[in-house]
C-alpha positions as CSV (number, residue, x, y, z in Angstrom):
1,X,107.4,95.9,91.3
2,X,106.5,95.5,94.6
3,X,106.8,91.6,95.5
4,X,105.3,89.3,98.1
5,X,109.6,88.1,99.4
6,X,109.8,84.6,101.2
7,X,112.0,85.5,103.9
8,X,113.5,83.5,106.8
9,X,112.2,84.7,110.5
10,X,115.9,85.5,112.3
11,X,114.0,87.1,115.8
12,X,110.9,87.8,117.5
13,X,110.3,90.5,120.0
14,X,108.0,93.0,120.7
15,X,107.2,96.7,119.8
16,X,104.7,99.0,121.2
17,X,102.2,95.9,121.8
18,X,102.7,94.3,117.9
19,X,104.8,91.2,117.5
20,X,108.1,91.9,115.2
21,X,110.8,90.1,113.4
22,X,113.8,90.2,111.8
23,X,113.6,88.6,108.8
24,X,116.3,87.0,106.1
25,X,115.8,87.4,102.6
26,X,118.4,85.6,101.3
27,X,121.2,87.4,102.1
28,X,119.4,91.1,103.3
29,X,117.5,91.2,106.7
30,X,114.8,93.2,107.2
31,X,112.3,94.3,110.6
32,X,108.8,93.2,109.8
33,X,105.4,93.4,111.1
34,X,103.6,90.1,112.5
35,X,100.9,90.9,113.5
36,X,99.1,89.0,110.6
37,X,100.5,85.8,111.2
38,X,100.4,85.5,115.0
39,X,101.9,81.2,114.9
40,X,104.9,82.6,112.9
41,X,108.3,81.8,115.0
42,X,111.8,82.0,114.6
43,X,113.3,80.0,112.1
44,X,109.5,79.9,109.8
45,X,109.5,81.2,106.7
46,X,107.2,83.6,105.8
47,X,105.8,85.8,102.8
48,X,106.8,89.8,103.5
49,X,104.7,92.6,101.7
50,X,105.9,96.2,102.6
51,X,106.9,95.3,106.0
52,X,104.1,92.9,106.9
53,X,104.7,89.4,107.0
54,X,100.6,87.9,105.5
55,X,101.7,84.2,105.5
56,X,103.3,81.6,106.4
57,X,105.5,79.3,104.0
58,X,107.0,76.0,103.8
59,X,111.0,75.8,103.4
60,X,111.2,74.3,99.8
61,X,108.7,76.7,98.4
62,X,110.2,79.3,99.8
63,X,114.1,78.7,98.7
64,X,113.1,77.4,95.2
65,X,110.8,81.0,95.5
66,X,113.9,82.7,96.6
67,X,116.1,81.1,93.8
68,X,113.3,82.4,90.9
69,X,113.8,85.6,92.1
70,X,117.3,85.9,92.0
71,X,117.7,84.3,88.6
72,X,115.5,86.9,87.2
73,X,117.0,89.6,89.1
74,X,114.0,90.2,91.2
75,X,115.3,90.6,94.5
76,X,118.0,92.9,93.3
77,X,114.7,95.0,92.2
78,X,113.8,95.4,95.2
79,X,116.5,95.5,97.7
80,X,118.6,97.0,95.6
81,X,122.9,94.9,95.1
82,X,123.1,92.6,98.0
83,X,126.5,91.6,99.0
84,X,127.5,88.1,97.7
85,X,123.8,88.0,95.4
86,X,126.5,88.2,92.1
87,X,127.8,84.8,93.3
88,X,124.2,82.9,93.2
89,X,123.1,84.2,89.9
């Protein structure tokens, strides 16, 4: 299953003219393209699908969604085993 997963932007940089970011998805960090959300900055939450940030999201909604995904096993399904994730389930 491919999910749009919320994550917190930790770092932003430019690569070959494209804004990129490191995004934390509850313990999993991935490189993400910010081309579709030019207003996203470090500390913001965004929904990411197949490596592209699609929209900005408020923190409460992002954390609630991450917890729901974690509780039903969707984060592990999407990203594989994550260190520390078993304590949160």
